[in-house]
C-alpha positions, 0 to 999 in steps of 0.5 A: 499500499502507498501509505505503508511504503511511504511511512516506512521509507521516511522512517528508514531515512530518519533512523539511518541519519539518527543512528550515524549521529548518535554512534559518532558521539557515543564512540567518541566518548567511549574512545576517551574513556578507553584511553583514560583506562589505558592511562590509569593502567587498567587496560593494556595500551595495545588493547585499547581498540579491542576494549573500545569495540567491546564497550561499543557492543555493550552500548549498541542496544541503547543507541539503537533504541534511542535512534529508533525513537528519535526517527519516529518523532522526527518523521511524524513531526515533519509530516505534521509540520508540512501538513501531510498528516492533515491529508492522511486524516482527511482521507479517513486514516487515524493516528492508530493506523500508523502503528502498523507501518512503524512497527513493520519498519522497527521489527528488525531493529527490535529483534537486533536489540533483543539479540544484543541484550540477551546474547551479545551484552554478557559476552562483551562484558565478559570479554572486557572484564577478562581483558582487565583481569588478565592485564591486572594479573601480569607479573611483569612491569608492562602494566605499569606506565613508565615515566609517570608518577602513579598514586596508590588507591588510598593516595598514601604512596606515589611511585615512579618507574622507568622500564628496562628495555633489556628485560620486560620483567624488570625496571630501573630507577625506581622512586617511591614516596610513602606518607603515613600519619607521622612518617614520610619515607622516600625509597629509591632503587636501581632495579625492581620487579613486580610480583604477586604474593598473597593476592597482592602486588608487591614491588621487589627492589634491589640495591637501594636506600630509604630515607625516613622523616618523623614529622612529629620531631623532625628526626631523619634516618637513612637505611640501605638495603639489598632487597626491599618489598613494598605493596603497590596495590591491595586489589586481589583477583576476582574469583572465577566463581563469583562472576558479576551478573552482567557477565553471565549468560541469560539462561544461567541467570534464569536458572540461578535465581537471586536478587542480583541475577534478577536485577540483571534480568530486569535490566536486559528484559527492560531494555527490550520492552522499553524499546517497544514502548518507546516506538509507540510513544514516539507516534503519540508524542510527535503531534505538533501544530503546523502554524507554530514556528518552533518544534519542541517535540524532539526535546520532549522525546529526549526528556522522555527517553532519559526519564524512561531509561533512569526508571529502568535503572531504578527498577534494577536497583529495587530488584537487586535490593529485594524491594520488588520481584522481577515479574511485578517490577517489569509489569509495573514499569513497562505495563504502565508505560504501555497503558500510558502510550495507548491512552496517549494514542487514543487521545491524539486520534480523537483530537485528529478526528475532531479536527478533520472531516471524515472521508467521503463527506462533503460539508454543506456550503455556508448560508448567506446571512441577511438575504431573503429568498424572493421568487420573481415571475418571468417578464412579459413578452417584448419587455427587456430588462436593462442592466443597472449600467444601461441607460433607461432612456434608450429610444425604442425600448420600453422600460 
């Protein structure tokens, strides 16, 4: 049908444009985040692009949902602005008639979102976490950025290391400053190596000295050592049996039910159901007045997306905190959003029907006020009635 194909083509063009813009913005932000992780020593520098790919795959469902929502609002908003919707309404098509072509165009995107949230989301999170854990577990100094002053988690230690080009497992010119409540110590060493002992990262130094200053009375002491050990970071490796829920497969979460796992399921299923509700909401929220110069619909649409997205996160928090169960949480949020969307569509359609004539019905012409109907008899034979502009004294013509 011409109507369905026209709406689908318009939506497809708007979706492609919106997705390219949103993808560019999000990938740029994720690239900055990945570079920051590499600078902090969380991810290996050679794995920045790989980490960026995993992060982009994890955020792809959100980008697709937002792009589809914006495409529906932009396309139908343009039809309202250019009075195309008035023509469709005048031909007998209601606003609910747009649901079928919109869902037809959006069904492949909704299917992709469902696959991403149930399969790709845990896979990308698992690989991203595995990259970080493998980098954290390396016993050499390749995870420590050379030539940079780095601070421990509690901020009490600052250390500086230069990489030894001859041996990746060793470093040279090591500098460590440690501040406690009453003592400040500076440790220097010609060589050092990073090792794991008792689930702690330990920096083993060889042939150096340590200078201590007692801040209470100013006493100073100098000690030389052959070998010295200092804890660089107290973080331990996450055990394999305690994987976070976001890295586990959907079927595993359904089998192993717990508040944490149900919270992750609320997030995954919530994104799928939320994408469907946003598509329907875009049909109802796109109505605008063609006589109005400014169009605030896109701003309202972005605000609605932010509110809905935060409600999904809030629902996940409630499920994790055991304040709500998985089923009631999904039904309360997404079922309520679906009811509100349907009421908005019906309200918009009633307004469109009142504002446009029905198909095939021609309105009667308006009556001319102030004039009475008068029936004039035919003039007698041989009598000509002259117009108002014709002179009444024309010879040979009786008046």
